[in-house]
Predicted model as a PDB file, atoms N, CA, C, CB and O in Angstrom, pLDDT in the B-factor column:
MODEL        1                                                                  
ATOM      1  N   MET A   1      93.040 183.891  63.860  1.00 89.00           N  
ATOM      2  CA  MET A   1      91.704 183.631  63.358  1.00 89.00           C  
ATOM      3  C   MET A   1      91.125 184.925  62.765  1.00 89.00           C  
ATOM      4  CB  MET A   1      90.789 183.077  64.489  1.00 89.00           C  
ATOM      5  O   MET A   1      91.335 186.021  63.286  1.00 89.00           O  
ATOM      6  N   THR A   2      90.409 184.760  61.687  1.00 97.00           N  
ATOM      7  CA  THR A   2      89.858 185.894  60.959  1.00 97.00           C  
ATOM      8  C   THR A   2      88.532 186.347  61.559  1.00 97.00           C  
ATOM      9  CB  THR A   2      89.675 185.539  59.491  1.00 97.00           C  
ATOM     10  O   THR A   2      87.673 185.529  61.889  1.00 97.00           O  
ATOM     11  N   GLU A   3      88.379 187.668  61.693  1.00 98.00           N  
ATOM     12  CA  GLU A   3      87.101 188.230  62.113  1.00 98.00           C  
ATOM     13  C   GLU A   3      86.218 188.382  60.884  1.00 98.00           C  
ATOM     14  CB  GLU A   3      87.292 189.598  62.841  1.00 98.00           C  
ATOM     15  O   GLU A   3      86.713 188.562  59.771  1.00 98.00           O  
ATOM     16  N   TYR A   4      84.913 188.308  61.092  1.00 98.00           N  
ATOM     17  CA  TYR A   4      83.942 188.459  60.012  1.00 98.00           C  
ATOM     18  C   TYR A   4      82.957 189.552  60.396  1.00 98.00           C  
ATOM     19  CB  TYR A   4      83.202 187.117  59.723  1.00 98.00           C  
ATOM     20  O   TYR A   4      82.554 189.657  61.554  1.00 98.00           O  
ATOM     21  N   VAL A   5      82.569 190.372  59.410  1.00 98.00           N  
ATOM     22  CA  VAL A   5      81.630 191.459  59.659  1.00 98.00           C  
ATOM     23  C   VAL A   5      80.328 191.205  58.907  1.00 98.00           C  
ATOM     24  CB  VAL A   5      82.240 192.815  59.243  1.00 98.00           C  
ATOM     25  O   VAL A   5      80.333 190.736  57.769  1.00 98.00           O  
ATOM     26  N   CYS A   6      79.223 191.521  59.558  1.00 98.00           N  
ATOM     27  CA  CYS A   6      77.911 191.386  58.939  1.00 98.00           C  
ATOM     28  C   CYS A   6      77.739 192.527  57.938  1.00 98.00           C  
ATOM     29  CB  CYS A   6      76.770 191.395  60.014  1.00 98.00           C  
ATOM     30  O   CYS A   6      77.832 193.700  58.302  1.00 98.00           O  
ATOM     31  N   ALA A   7      77.487 192.176  56.677  1.00 98.00           N  
ATOM     32  CA  ALA A   7      77.340 193.185  55.632  1.00 98.00           C  
ATOM     33  C   ALA A   7      76.052 193.988  55.785  1.00 98.00           C  
ATOM     34  CB  ALA A   7      77.374 192.527  54.266  1.00 98.00           C  
ATOM     35  O   ALA A   7      75.909 195.051  55.181  1.00 98.00           O  
ATOM     36  N   VAL A   8      75.122 193.492  56.581  1.00 98.00           N  
ATOM     37  CA  VAL A   8      73.838 194.175  56.758  1.00 98.00           C  
ATOM     38  C   VAL A   8      73.928 195.274  57.819  1.00 98.00           C  
ATOM     39  CB  VAL A   8      72.751 193.167  57.142  1.00 98.00           C  
ATOM     40  O   VAL A   8      73.509 196.407  57.587  1.00 98.00           O  
ATOM     41  N   CYS A   9      74.486 194.922  59.001  1.00 98.00           N  
ATOM     42  CA  CYS A   9      74.465 195.895  60.105  1.00 98.00           C  
ATOM     43  C   CYS A   9      75.840 196.311  60.618  1.00 98.00           C  
ATOM     44  CB  CYS A   9      73.686 195.332  61.240  1.00 98.00           C  
ATOM     45  O   CYS A   9      75.950 197.281  61.369  1.00 98.00           O  
ATOM     46  N   GLY A  10      76.895 195.586  60.221  1.00 98.00           N  
ATOM     47  CA  GLY A  10      78.237 195.958  60.657  1.00 98.00           C  
ATOM     48  C   GLY A  10      78.729 195.240  61.902  1.00 98.00           C  
ATOM     49  O   GLY A  10      79.843 195.499  62.359  1.00 98.00           O  
ATOM     50  N   TYR A  11      77.917 194.333  62.468  1.00 98.00           N  
ATOM     51  CA  TYR A  11      78.371 193.557  63.633  1.00 98.00           C  
ATOM     52  C   TYR A  11      79.596 192.739  63.244  1.00 98.00           C  
ATOM     53  CB  TYR A  11      77.235 192.623  64.167  1.00 98.00           C  
ATOM     54  O   TYR A  11      79.630 192.137  62.171  1.00 98.00           O  
ATOM     55  N   THR A  12      80.599 192.717  64.112  1.00 98.00           N  
ATOM     56  CA  THR A  12      81.811 191.941  63.854  1.00 98.00           C  
ATOM     57  C   THR A  12      81.843 190.720  64.754  1.00 98.00           C  
ATOM     58  CB  THR A  12      83.072 192.801  64.070  1.00 98.00           C  
ATOM     59  O   THR A  12      81.774 190.826  65.978  1.00 98.00           O  
ATOM     60  N   TYR A  13      81.950 189.542  64.115  1.00 98.00           N  
ATOM     61  CA  TYR A  13      82.150 188.306  64.871  1.00 98.00           C  
ATOM     62  C   TYR A  13      83.640 188.139  65.104  1.00 98.00           C  
ATOM     63  CB  TYR A  13      81.552 187.064  64.122  1.00 98.00           C  
ATOM     64  O   TYR A  13      84.418 188.014  64.158  1.00 98.00           O  
ATOM     65  N   ASP A  14      84.030 188.138  66.371  1.00 98.00           N  
ATOM     66  CA  ASP A  14      85.428 187.964  66.761  1.00 98.00           C  
ATOM     67  C   ASP A  14      85.588 186.554  67.321  1.00 98.00           C  
ATOM     68  CB  ASP A  14      85.872 189.047  67.812  1.00 98.00           C  
ATOM     69  O   ASP A  14      85.077 186.260  68.402  1.00 98.00           O  
ATOM     70  N   PRO A  15      86.300 185.668  66.592  1.00 98.00           N  
ATOM     71  CA  PRO A  15      86.447 184.286  67.056  1.00 98.00           C  
ATOM     72  C   PRO A  15      87.051 184.175  68.449  1.00 98.00           C  
ATOM     73  CB  PRO A  15      87.295 183.516  66.090  1.00 98.00           C  
ATOM     74  O   PRO A  15      86.740 183.232  69.177  1.00 98.00           O  
ATOM     75  N   ALA A  16      87.901 185.109  68.834  1.00 98.00           N  
ATOM     76  CA  ALA A  16      88.519 185.055  70.155  1.00 98.00           C  
ATOM     77  C   ALA A  16      87.471 185.225  71.256  1.00 98.00           C  
ATOM     78  CB  ALA A  16      89.604 186.135  70.282  1.00 98.00           C  
ATOM     79  O   ALA A  16      87.624 184.683  72.350  1.00 98.00           O  
ATOM     80  N   LYS A  17      86.409 185.976  70.968  1.00 98.00           N  
ATOM     81  CA  LYS A  17      85.344 186.212  71.950  1.00 98.00           C  
ATOM     82  C   LYS A  17      84.177 185.256  71.776  1.00 98.00           C  
ATOM     83  CB  LYS A  17      84.846 187.639  71.848  1.00 98.00           C  
ATOM     84  O   LYS A  17      83.451 184.989  72.733  1.00 98.00           O  
ATOM     85  N   GLY A  18      83.984 184.729  70.556  1.00 98.00           N  
ATOM     86  CA  GLY A  18      82.835 183.882  70.283  1.00 98.00           C  
ATOM     87  C   GLY A  18      81.540 184.682  70.375  1.00 98.00           C  
ATOM     88  O   GLY A  18      81.528 185.892  70.148  1.00 98.00           O  
ATOM     89  N   ASP A  19      80.469 184.006  70.705  1.00 97.00           N  
ATOM     90  CA  ASP A  19      79.160 184.638  70.885  1.00 97.00           C  
ATOM     91  C   ASP A  19      78.467 183.875  72.018  1.00 97.00           C  
ATOM     92  CB  ASP A  19      78.293 184.617  69.538  1.00 97.00           C  
ATOM     93  O   ASP A  19      77.498 183.152  71.788  1.00 97.00           O  
ATOM     94  N   PRO A  20      78.978 184.048  73.253  1.00 96.00           N  
ATOM     95  CA  PRO A  20      78.494 183.259  74.390  1.00 96.00           C  
ATOM     96  C   PRO A  20      76.989 183.379  74.626  1.00 96.00           C  
ATOM     97  CB  PRO A  20      79.221 183.676  75.635  1.00 96.00           C  
ATOM     98  O   PRO A  20      76.361 182.427  75.089  1.00 96.00           O  
ATOM     99  N   ASP A  21      76.405 184.536  74.313  1.00 94.00           N  
ATOM    100  CA  ASP A  21      74.964 184.720  74.512  1.00 94.00           C  
ATOM    101  C   ASP A  21      74.153 183.776  73.626  1.00 94.00           C  
ATOM    102  CB  ASP A  21      74.570 186.173  74.224  1.00 94.00           C  
ATOM    103  O   ASP A  21      72.992 183.487  73.915  1.00 94.00           O  
ATOM    104  N   ASN A  22      74.772 183.300  72.549  1.00 94.00           N  
ATOM    105  CA  ASN A  22      74.094 182.403  71.617  1.00 94.00           C  
ATOM    106  C   ASN A  22      74.732 181.014  71.569  1.00 94.00           C  
ATOM    107  CB  ASN A  22      74.094 183.009  70.231  1.00 94.00           C  
ATOM    108  O   ASN A  22      74.552 180.271  70.605  1.00 94.00           O  
ATOM    109  N   GLY A  23      75.480 180.675  72.623  1.00 96.00           N  
ATOM    110  CA  GLY A  23      76.023 179.333  72.752  1.00 96.00           C  
ATOM    111  C   GLY A  23      77.282 179.054  71.944  1.00 96.00           C  
ATOM    112  O   GLY A  23      77.642 177.895  71.744  1.00 96.00           O  
ATOM    113  N   ILE A  24      77.957 180.107  71.475  1.00 97.00           N  
ATOM    114  CA  ILE A  24      79.190 179.936  70.707  1.00 97.00           C  
ATOM    115  C   ILE A  24      80.374 180.252  71.624  1.00 97.00           C  
ATOM    116  CB  ILE A  24      79.201 180.856  69.429  1.00 97.00           C  
ATOM    117  O   ILE A  24      80.543 181.387  72.071  1.00 97.00           O  
ATOM    118  N   ALA A  25      81.180 179.239  71.895  1.00 98.00           N  
ATOM    119  CA  ALA A  25      82.295 179.383  72.830  1.00 98.00           C  
ATOM    120  C   ALA A  25      83.413 180.246  72.245  1.00 98.00           C  
ATOM    121  CB  ALA A  25      82.844 178.009  73.211  1.00 98.00           C  
ATOM    122  O   ALA A  25      83.635 180.244  71.035  1.00 98.00           O  
ATOM    123  N   PRO A  26      84.122 180.990  73.118  1.00 98.00           N  
ATOM    124  CA  PRO A  26      85.312 181.713  72.658  1.00 98.00           C  
ATOM    125  C   PRO A  26      86.288 180.741  72.001  1.00 98.00           C  
ATOM    126  CB  PRO A  26      85.998 182.455  73.839  1.00 98.00           C  
ATOM    127  O   PRO A  26      86.434 179.600  72.441  1.00 98.00           O  
ATOM    128  N   GLY A  27      86.953 181.203  70.945  1.00 98.00           N  
ATOM    129  CA  GLY A  27      87.902 180.369  70.224  1.00 98.00           C  
ATOM    130  C   GLY A  27      87.283 179.613  69.061  1.00 98.00           C  
ATOM    131  O   GLY A  27      87.970 178.834  68.400  1.00 98.00           O  
ATOM    132  N   THR A  28      85.988 179.828  68.795  1.00 98.00           N  
ATOM    133  CA  THR A  28      85.312 179.134  67.702  1.00 98.00           C  
ATOM    134  C   THR A  28      85.498 179.906  66.398  1.00 98.00           C  
ATOM    135  CB  THR A  28      83.807 178.954  68.014  1.00 98.00           C  
ATOM    136  O   THR A  28      85.007 181.028  66.271  1.00 98.00           O  
ATOM    137  N   PRO A  29      86.208 179.313  65.420  1.00 98.00           N  
ATOM    138  CA  PRO A  29      86.374 179.997  64.130  1.00 98.00           C  
ATOM    139  C   PRO A  29      85.027 180.164  63.422  1.00 98.00           C  
ATOM    140  CB  PRO A  29      87.352 179.214  63.228  1.00 98.00           C  
ATOM    141  O   PRO A  29      84.123 179.345  63.587  1.00 98.00           O  
ATOM    142  N   PHE A  30      84.907 181.224  62.640  1.00 98.00           N  
ATOM    143  CA  PHE A  30      83.657 181.487  61.922  1.00 98.00           C  
ATOM    144  C   PHE A  30      83.239 180.290  61.075  1.00 98.00           C  
ATOM    145  CB  PHE A  30      83.804 182.725  61.036  1.00 98.00           C  
ATOM    146  O   PHE A  30      82.054 179.970  60.983  1.00 98.00           O  
ATOM    147  N   GLU A  31      84.205 179.640  60.465  1.00 97.00           N  
ATOM    148  CA  GLU A  31      83.923 178.502  59.593  1.00 97.00           C  
ATOM    149  C   GLU A  31      83.251 177.356  60.356  1.00 97.00           C  
ATOM    150  CB  GLU A  31      85.214 178.007  58.941  1.00 97.00           C  
ATOM    151  O   GLU A  31      82.555 176.538  59.756  1.00 97.00           O  
ATOM    152  N   ASN A  32      83.456 177.294  61.669  1.00 98.00           N  
ATOM    153  CA  ASN A  32      82.894 176.214  62.481  1.00 98.00           C  
ATOM    154  C   ASN A  32      81.534 176.560  63.092  1.00 98.00           C  
ATOM    155  CB  ASN A  32      83.859 175.858  63.582  1.00 98.00           C  
ATOM    156  O   ASN A  32      80.951 175.750  63.813  1.00 98.00           O  
ATOM    157  N   LEU A  33      81.031 177.761  62.803  1.00 98.00           N  
ATOM    158  CA  LEU A  33      79.706 178.114  63.300  1.00 98.00           C  
ATOM    159  C   LEU A  33      78.661 177.264  62.589  1.00 98.00           C  
ATOM    160  CB  LEU A  33      79.419 179.625  63.096  1.00 98.00           C  
ATOM    161  O   LEU A  33      78.857 176.881  61.436  1.00 98.00           O  
ATOM    162  N   PRO A  34      77.548 176.965  63.266  1.00 96.00           N  
ATOM    163  CA  PRO A  34      76.509 176.174  62.599  1.00 96.00           C  
ATOM    164  C   PRO A  34      75.971 176.896  61.359  1.00 96.00           C  
ATOM    165  CB  PRO A  34      75.357 175.877  63.577  1.00 96.00           C  
ATOM    166  O   PRO A  34      75.987 178.125  61.296  1.00 96.00           O  
ATOM    167  N   ASP A  35      75.499 176.132  60.383  1.00 96.00           N  
ATOM    168  CA  ASP A  35      74.983 176.722  59.149  1.00 96.00           C  
ATOM    169  C   ASP A  35      73.791 177.634  59.401  1.00 96.00           C  
ATOM    170  CB  ASP A  35      74.591 175.631  58.175  1.00 96.00           C  
ATOM    171  O   ASP A  35      73.529 178.541  58.611  1.00 96.00           O  
ATOM    172  N   ASP A  36      73.064 177.405  60.496  1.00 97.00           N  
ATOM    173  CA  ASP A  36      71.894 178.237  60.787  1.00 97.00           C  
ATOM    174  C   ASP A  36      72.218 179.414  61.711  1.00 97.00           C  
ATOM    175  CB  ASP A  36      70.806 177.388  61.412  1.00 97.00           C  
ATOM    176  O   ASP A  36      71.313 180.059  62.240  1.00 97.00           O  
ATOM    177  N   TYR A  37      73.518 179.694  61.905  1.00 97.00           N  
ATOM    178  CA  TYR A  37      73.915 180.841  62.727  1.00 97.00           C  
ATOM    179  C   TYR A  37      73.409 182.127  62.084  1.00 97.00           C  
ATOM    180  CB  TYR A  37      75.459 180.891  62.904  1.00 97.00           C  
ATOM    181  O   TYR A  37      73.483 182.295  60.867  1.00 97.00           O  
ATOM    182  N   VAL A  38      72.895 183.030  62.912  1.00 98.00           N  
ATOM    183  CA  VAL A  38      72.444 184.337  62.421  1.00 98.00           C  
ATOM    184  C   VAL A  38      73.097 185.437  63.239  1.00 98.00           C  
ATOM    185  CB  VAL A  38      70.897 184.456  62.487  1.00 98.00           C  
ATOM    186  O   VAL A  38      73.490 185.228  64.386  1.00 98.00           O  
ATOM    187  N   CYS A  39      73.205 186.598  62.638  1.00 98.00           N  
ATOM    188  CA  CYS A  39      73.766 187.768  63.311  1.00 98.00           C  
ATOM    189  C   CYS A  39      72.942 188.052  64.570  1.00 98.00           C  
ATOM    190  CB  CYS A  39      73.783 189.014  62.359  1.00 98.00           C  
ATOM    191  O   CYS A  39      71.716 188.139  64.498  1.00 98.00           O  
ATOM    192  N   PRO A  40      73.613 188.197  65.735  1.00 97.00           N  
ATOM    193  CA  PRO A  40      72.876 188.446  66.972  1.00 97.00           C  
ATOM    194  C   PRO A  40      72.264 189.843  67.023  1.00 97.00           C  
ATOM    195  CB  PRO A  40      73.787 188.251  68.158  1.00 97.00           C  
ATOM    196  O   PRO A  40      71.423 190.111  67.880  1.00 97.00           O  
ATOM    197  N   VAL A  41      72.666 190.729  66.129  1.00 98.00           N  
ATOM    198  CA  VAL A  41      72.133 192.092  66.131  1.00 98.00           C  
ATOM    199  C   VAL A  41      70.935 192.226  65.197  1.00 98.00           C  
ATOM    200  CB  VAL A  41      73.221 193.086  65.726  1.00 98.00           C  
ATOM    201  O   VAL A  41      69.890 192.743  65.592  1.00 98.00           O  
ATOM    202  N   CYS A  42      71.089 191.752  63.938  1.00 98.00           N  
ATOM    203  CA  CYS A  42      70.034 191.995  62.950  1.00 98.00           C  
ATOM    204  C   CYS A  42      69.364 190.732  62.417  1.00 98.00           C  
ATOM    205  CB  CYS A  42      70.599 192.759  61.805  1.00 98.00           C  
ATOM    206  O   CYS A  42      68.354 190.818  61.719  1.00 98.00           O  
ATOM    207  N   GLY A  43      69.916 189.555  62.739  1.00 98.00           N  
ATOM    208  CA  GLY A  43      69.297 188.306  62.294  1.00 98.00           C  
ATOM    209  C   GLY A  43      69.678 187.864  60.896  1.00 98.00           C  
ATOM    210  O   GLY A  43      69.098 186.912  60.373  1.00 98.00           O  
ATOM    211  N   ALA A  44      70.649 188.539  60.274  1.00 98.00           N  
ATOM    212  CA  ALA A  44      71.099 188.138  58.934  1.00 98.00           C  
ATOM    213  C   ALA A  44      71.777 186.773  58.999  1.00 98.00           C  
ATOM    214  CB  ALA A  44      72.070 189.195  58.338  1.00 98.00           C  
ATOM    215  O   ALA A  44      72.395 186.429  60.007  1.00 98.00           O  
ATOM    216  N   GLY A  45      71.659 186.000  57.927  1.00 98.00           N  
ATOM    217  CA  GLY A  45      72.254 184.677  57.877  1.00 98.00           C  
ATOM    218  C   GLY A  45      73.759 184.709  57.775  1.00 98.00           C  
ATOM    219  O   GLY A  45      74.361 185.739  57.473  1.00 98.00           O  
ATOM    220  N   LYS A  46      74.353 183.563  58.031  1.00 97.00           N  
ATOM    221  CA  LYS A  46      75.804 183.410  57.994  1.00 97.00           C  
ATOM    222  C   LYS A  46      76.387 183.824  56.634  1.00 97.00           C  
ATOM    223  CB  LYS A  46      76.184 181.963  58.307  1.00 97.00           C  
ATOM    224  O   LYS A  46      77.524 184.289  56.561  1.00 97.00           O  
ATOM    225  N   ASP A  47      75.609 183.654  55.564  1.00 97.00           N  
ATOM    226  CA  ASP A  47      76.075 183.998  54.229  1.00 97.00           C  
ATOM    227  C   ASP A  47      76.191 185.500  54.002  1.00 97.00           C  
ATOM    228  CB  ASP A  47      75.153 183.411  53.208  1.00 97.00           C  
ATOM    229  O   ASP A  47      76.706 185.932  52.970  1.00 97.00           O  
ATOM    230  N   GLN A  48      75.721 186.296  54.953  1.00 98.00           N  
ATOM    231  CA  GLN A  48      75.814 187.752  54.836  1.00 98.00           C  
ATOM    232  C   GLN A  48      77.073 188.316  55.497  1.00 98.00           C  
ATOM    233  CB  GLN A  48      74.587 188.395  55.450  1.00 98.00           C  
ATOM    234  O   GLN A  48      77.277 189.530  55.509  1.00 98.00           O  
ATOM    235  N   PHE A  49      77.918 187.440  56.046  1.00 98.00           N  
ATOM    236  CA  PHE A  49      79.157 187.864  56.681  1.00 98.00           C  
ATOM    237  C   PHE A  49      80.318 187.812  55.702  1.00 98.00           C  
ATOM    238  CB  PHE A  49      79.455 186.996  57.898  1.00 98.00           C  
ATOM    239  O   PHE A  49      80.380 186.942  54.833  1.00 98.00           O  
ATOM    240  N   GLU A  50      81.243 188.764  55.858  1.00 98.00           N  
ATOM    241  CA  GLU A  50      82.428 188.815  54.998  1.00 98.00           C  
ATOM    242  C   GLU A  50      83.660 188.937  55.885  1.00 98.00           C  
ATOM    243  CB  GLU A  50      82.348 190.009  53.981  1.00 98.00           C  
ATOM    244  O   GLU A  50      83.607 189.569  56.940  1.00 98.00           O  
ATOM    245  N   PRO A  51      84.785 188.325  55.454  1.00 98.00           N  
ATOM    246  CA  PRO A  51      86.012 188.452  56.256  1.00 98.00           C  
ATOM    247  C   PRO A  51      86.482 189.901  56.320  1.00 98.00           C  
ATOM    248  CB  PRO A  51      87.126 187.567  55.675  1.00 98.00           C  
ATOM    249  O   PRO A  51      86.337 190.666  55.366  1.00 98.00           O  
ATOM    250  N   VAL A  52      87.043 190.253  57.462  1.00 95.00           N  
ATOM    251  CA  VAL A  52      87.543 191.627  57.653  1.00 95.00           C  
ATOM    252  C   VAL A  52      88.913 191.752  57.012  1.00 95.00           C  
ATOM    253  CB  VAL A  52      87.614 192.001  59.168  1.00 95.00           C  
ATOM    254  O   VAL A  52      89.519 192.823  57.054  1.00 95.00           O  
TER     255      VAL A  52                                                      
ENDMDL                                                                          
END                                                                             
């Protein structure tokens, strides 16, 4: 699974870890995140993430 980095702050979404603090289970691919997902660090939208 591909990791994605926030172009605004540099946070990396790792699908293997998910984002449990925001209800995203480990193993969830970035493509399967809800459309309203935002960066947990800076609040940037999903469209601000780029594949690593």
